[in-house]
N, C-alpha and C positions, 0 to 999 in steps of 0.2 A: 613594159609596164612600170611606169616611174613611181618613186616613191611620194609623190604629192598624189597620185591615183590611189595606191596601194592602201593609205593610211584608210582609207574609207570604205574600205573592203571588209566583209566579216569573214575573214579566212586568217588562215595561218600567218601568212605573210603579211596581212594587214596587222595582224597582231605584234610580228615582229615590229614593223615599220613604226606603228604606235609606241613600244615600249624604247626604239632607239629613241624618237623624236621626246619623248618624257623624261627618260637619262639627260639627254643634252640640253634639257630645258627651252627646245625650239620653239617660238610664238610663229604658230601658224600665219601667213598671210590672208588665206582665203576660207571661209568657213562654206561648202556648194551647198545648195539649196537643199538637197537632199539628206543633208547631217540634221539627226534626231536630237531634240535637246531636252533635259528634264531640269524640272523644277518643284521642290519640295513644298507644299501647303502647311504651314504651320496652324495649329489650332485658333490661332487669334486672326487667323482671315478667313475663318466664315461667319456671316450674319446669322441671326438667331432664324433667318427662315430657310438655312443649308444652302443659302446661295454663297458663291467665293466672292469675297469684296474685291473694289476695284483698286484697292491698295496693294493687291497682290502683285498687279502686273507693274507698279513702280517702285523703283529703288531711287536712291538717292543721284543717281547718275544716268541710270537706265534700267531696261529688265534685264537680269543676271541668269545664268542657268549653265547647268554643267552639260558639256558634251557627252552624249551616249555611249557613245564606242571607246570614251578614253576614261569612264567613270562607272563603277558597278551602280544597280539601283540601291545599294545599303548605304554606298558611299555617299552618294547624292542626298539621301533621306537622312542620314547622321550629319549632315555637313562636312564631310570630311575629317571629322573630329570627336575622338572619345573624352570625357561622355558627350553624347550628341549635342549639337548645336540647337537643334531645337527637339528638346524633349516630347513635346507635347504636339503630335502633327497630325493631319485628317488623311494625309494621300500625297500625292503631287500630281503635276502636270506633264504632257506629253506633247512636243512640237517641233517642226521642222523648222529650218532657217527659211524654207521658202514661205512659211505660213508669216514670219514675223516680216519678209519683205513685202508679201503681197497685202500685210494689213496697212503699209506705210499710206499715209497720205498725202500725195505730194503736192497735193492744194494747199497746204498749209504754209502761208507767207514767211519765208526766211525760216523754215526748217529742212533740214534737208530730208533725203528719204531714208527710212529706217535699214540699216545695216546689223549685220551678226559680225561681233568681233572676237577671236581669241583672245582671252585676257586672263593667262595664269596668275594666280592670287599663292603668295608665301606671306607671311606672318609668323610672329613667335611661337606659336603655337598651335599649327596647321598650316598645310599647303594642298593647293588644289589645283593640280596642270588642266583640269578638265574645261575649270571655268572660262565662259562668253558670257560677252553682254552687248546689249544695242548701245549704240556711240550716242545718244539721247533717251532722253524720257519718251514714253508713248502720252500721244495725246488722248483725250477720252475717247474720241471717233476712232484712232488706231484699237484702242482698248476693245470697245465695243467689236469690231472686227475681228480684232485677234481672238477673242474669248469664244467666239463662235470655232473656230479653228483648233482651237487646243484641246486633246483629250484626257478627261481628269479623270484619276484612279484615286476614289475614296474607299474610307473604311471597307464598304460593303463589298468592294472588288480589286480589293487588294491582294496581292500574291500571299497564300499561307505564312511563307517564312518571314513576311511584313507586318502582320497583323495576327495577335497582338503583337507589341512592339517587344522583338527580343533583345533588345540592348540592356 
């Protein structure tokens, strides 16, 4: 079994392979379809009706999230920072790389199909090796398809260790 295959396994070998890559700072060349990603939902992203705003699915350059096997749920929710990057959050969304790729609208002229890229972050006050992002912003049509595929974990169904906020 190669290291490239091992890193995506929930096993001791997979954990060791992930730690090795993280220490070396290796950027992964491919994120497999089965990879699970998580994105925190700040309180500001909820409409008065309780629905998640479309802006939740848009970042300045694309949709960013954490690769779940490289980040704990607590790290994702705190934004890999103390104090937390988002002190007021209402939950998180979980989805696969396949969900993003399948929501891609290939009929949009001039836009390539969506892909998930491993894009570790390191700035002056925090680092996030698990960070991944799409290579472009999602169109409204892609957001509509993707919204139906993502799983949302909000206040009423968060694990007890994460709600109320233990930070």
